[in-house]
C-alpha positions, 0 to 999 in steps of 0.5 A: 496938754503939751509935753512941757506942761505935763512934766513941769511939776517934775522940776521944783525950780519952775515953781518960782523961776524961769530957767534957761538950760545951760548945756548939761547943767539943766534943771534938777528933776524930782526923779534925778533928786530921788536917784541922788538921795538913794545913792547917798542913803546907800553910801551912808548905810553900806559904804561905797556900793561899787558893784551896784553902781558898776552894774548900773553904769554897765546897763546904761552903757549897754542901752546907749550902745543899743540906741546907736544901733538904730542909726542907719548901718554903714553897710546896708542903711538899715537900723538894727530893728529894721534889719531884724524885721526884714530877716524875720520876713526873709523865709516867706510870708509871716504874720506881723504878730509873729515877726513882732514876737521874734524881734522882741525876743532878740532884745536884751532889754526890750523897748519896742512896743507894738505901735512902734513896731507897726510904724517900722513895718509901715515905713518899710512897706510904704517907702519909695522902694518898698523893702517888704509887703504887708498884705497877706503876711509880711514878705520881702520884696526883691529890693528888700533882699538886695538890701539884706544882702548888702548890695543896696542901701536902704537910706540911699534908696529911700532916704531917711527922716528920723530923730534918734536921740537928739539927732535929726537924720534926713535925706539920702546921705545921712550925716551919721552911720553905725559901723557894726564892726567898730561899734561906733558912729561914723560920719555918713 
């Protein structure tokens, strides 16, 4: 079953209409409708629940900020997750499970599952210029140490082919980089 068929039932308009998305004015899903209804019920019962919505807006802002940190860094070409994996392996051979637990505990809002973690690990070990080895424990390579020190750039060394949000980054000179100092995306 395709993703489209799996979520089609979430959008009542699709029962009777072929709908072409118009920018941000897309079809209204059941989940969004329930969120609106929850908001309106809260307003009716309690007035403007400002503190609740500020908290939700802050959580969304934080989650979006964390997503931006998955873009390659301006300084070393690593995403924050990749950098944390390399840092966790920097002190010598470590079991992959320990590294997974270490980086998971560093997340304010954990999002990375073990399957995704092992995909990151495999990519860092199997790229053109490997940054780590994952045989008998996870270890940094000399190139991994150079990247962590900021003397080399992972994206320039190995290229990138990743979708982040709706953006496809590809090649050795990604169109966008994350600037940790300014906490913004900058042109590559």
